[in-house]
C-alpha positions in Angstrom: 84.7 59.6 99.3 85.1 63.5 101.1 82.6 64.0 104.0 81.8 67.4 101.6 80.1 64.8 99.4 78.2 62.8 101.6 76.9 65.7 103.5 74.8 67.2 100.2 74.0 63.2 99.3 72.2 63.2 102.4 71.5 65.7 102.8 72.4 66.0 106.6 75.3 68.6 108.1 79.4 67.2 108.1 79.4 66.6 111.5 76.7 64.1 111.3 78.9 61.9 108.1 81.6 62.3 110.2 80.0 61.1 113.7 79.4 58.0 110.7 82.1 57.8 109.8 84.2 57.3 113.4 81.3 54.1 113.6 82.0 52.3 110.1 85.8 52.9 110.9 85.8 51.2 115.0 83.4 48.3 113.0 86.4 48.4 110.8 83.7 48.8 107.5 86.3 51.7 106.0 89.6 53.8 107.0 89.2 57.3 106.9 91.7 60.2 105.4 91.9 63.5 105.6 88.8 65.0 104.6 86.6 61.8 104.1 87.0 57.5 104.0 87.5 54.8 101.8 86.2 51.1 102.1 88.9 48.7 103.5 90.3 46.4 101.6 90.4 42.8 103.4 93.7 41.4 103.6 94.7 38.7 101.7 94.6 35.6 104.0 98.2 33.6 104.3 97.9 30.8 106.2 101.2 30.4 108.7 103.0 27.2 109.5 101.8 25.2 113.2 105.2 25.7 114.2 104.4 29.9 113.4 101.1 29.6 114.9 102.8 28.1 117.9 104.0 31.7 118.7 101.1 33.9 118.3 99.7 35.1 120.9 100.4 31.8 124.2 98.1 34.5 126.7 95.4 34.1 124.7 95.5 31.0 123.5 95.9 30.0 127.0 92.3 31.9 128.2 90.7 29.9 125.0 91.8 26.4 125.9 91.2 26.9 129.3 87.5 28.2 128.7 87.2 25.2 126.6 88.9 22.5 129.3 86.4 23.1 132.1 83.8 22.6 129.9 84.8 19.1 129.2 82.7 16.5 131.9 83.9 13.2 133.8 82.9 10.5 131.3 82.4 12.9 128.4 82.7 12.1 124.8 84.4 14.8 122.5 86.4 15.7 120.1 88.9 18.0 119.5 90.4 19.2 116.1 93.9 20.5 115.3 95.2 23.1 116.7 98.1 25.6 118.6 94.8 27.3 120.7 93.1 23.1 120.7 96.3 21.4 121.7 96.1 23.5 125.1 93.2 21.9 126.1 95.2 19.4 127.9 96.8 21.5 129.8 93.3 22.2 131.7 91.6 19.0 131.7 90.2 18.4 135.3 87.5 15.7 134.2 88.1 11.5 134.1 87.8 9.0 132.2 86.8 10.9 129.5 87.0 9.4 126.0 89.0 12.4 123.5 89.3 11.7 119.4 90.6 13.1 117.1 92.5 13.1 113.5 95.5 16.1 114.9 98.6 14.7 115.6 99.8 17.5 118.4 96.9 16.6 120.1 97.1 13.0 120.1 101.3 13.3 121.2 99.7 16.1 124.5 97.5 12.6 125.5 99.2 9.7 124.5 100.6 8.3 127.5 97.9 9.3 130.2 96.0 6.5 131.5 93.6 9.5 132.2 92.3 8.7 129.1 90.9 6.8 126.2 92.4 8.9 123.1 91.5 7.6 119.3 93.5 8.4 116.7 91.6 9.0 113.3 93.8 8.4 110.5 93.9 9.3 106.8 95.5 11.6 104.9 98.6 13.6 106.6 98.3 17.1 106.1 101.9 18.3 107.1 101.3 21.8 107.4 98.9 21.2 110.6 99.7 18.3 111.6 96.3 16.5 111.0 94.2 13.5 108.7 92.5 14.7 105.2 90.5 12.4 103.0 88.8 10.2 102.2 89.8 7.6 104.4 90.1 10.4 107.5 85.7 11.8 106.5 84.1 7.6 106.5 85.8 7.1 110.0 84.5 9.6 110.9 81.3 9.5 109.7 80.2 6.6 111.7 81.6 8.8 115.1 79.6 10.5 117.1 80.3 12.7 120.5 78.8 15.1 123.1 81.1 17.5 122.3 83.4 18.4 119.4 86.0 21.4 119.9 86.9 22.9 116.7 90.1 25.4 115.8 89.9 28.3 112.9 91.3 29.9 111.0 88.9 33.1 110.6 85.8 34.1 111.6 84.2 37.3 109.1 80.7 38.1 108.9 79.3 34.9 110.6 80.7 32.3 108.7 83.5 30.5 110.2 86.6 29.4 107.6 89.3 27.4 107.6 92.5 27.6 105.0 91.2 24.3 103.1 88.7 22.6 101.3 89.4 19.3 102.8 90.2 20.1 106.8 86.2 22.1 106.8 84.6 18.4 105.0 86.3 16.7 107.6 85.1 19.8 110.3 81.9 19.5 109.0 80.6 15.8 109.8 82.3 16.3 113.7 80.0 19.1 113.9 77.4 17.5 112.0 77.5 14.5 114.5 78.2 16.6 118.4 75.8 17.4 120.3 77.3 20.4 121.7 80.1 22.4 118.9 82.2 24.8 119.5 84.8 27.2 117.7 87.2 27.8 119.6 89.1 31.1 118.1 90.9 33.8 120.2 90.7 37.3 119.8 92.8 37.6 116.3 90.5 35.6 114.2 88.0 38.1 113.8 87.8 40.0 111.0 89.7 37.4 109.3 88.3 35.3 106.9 90.2 32.9 105.0 89.8 31.0 102.3 86.3 28.5 102.7 83.6 28.2 105.1 83.2 25.3 107.4 80.3 26.9 109.0 77.8 29.7 110.4 78.2 31.5 113.9 74.0 30.7 114.9 75.2 26.9 113.6 77.8 26.5 116.4 76.5 25.9 120.5 79.2 28.8 121.5 82.5 30.4 120.5 84.8 30.3 122.7 87.5 33.4 122.9 89.4 36.2 125.5 88.1 39.1 126.7 90.2 41.1 124.2 87.5 40.8 121.8 86.6 44.4 120.5 83.1 44.7 121.1 81.3 45.1 118.3 82.6 41.6 117.2 81.2 40.6 120.2 77.8 42.6 120.1 77.8 41.2 116.5 78.1 37.2 117.2 76.3 37.6 120.8 73.0 37.6 118.5 73.8 34.6 116.3 75.2 31.9 119.4 76.2 32.5 122.8 80.5 33.7 123.2 82.3 31.8 126.4 85.0 34.5 126.9 
């Protein structure tokens, strides 16, 4: 739509339309072009491998992992889900006598051999792309588990929805979130404005989203109205 067309349609000045278009562009809704604007189309989400994701946004992921680790207290029972951010939580943990439950091989590898933690690996069918166990047996075991805190990674957060790339992983995550007293989503700023295939839950269903300081103000303001933002 051209600025002149919008001005006539809304019966306001072109300057008003330009200001509104600037605000909409900041929100990521439109893309301004010469003389007007066009609707911004969603980019097609492509899931990267675990090793590829490890190389991205390292400092932001470490910040998020540190904030997550600070929430874990002595004698807690926690679930830590698969992800290149969640696997960094181990590096910052100070709490002792913590029972750590996971369905992730990479999380298991970080904690194994450390007598500080009581470690439980939930097995099942292995999803190679993320190194996590999914499927019937995983779901069956998950349904029997109650934890004080769960830390779940995500592929994208958009329009109040927490999403992931795989529907079977989503089901496992939904089960453990429902069995958690406190539900935490760990996501660096790059995950906001991205929508993956399957919805895990809505933002207003979690205790908090743990992110980093680079989260754009418009996203922070929007999600603070739905849950706690820890950054």
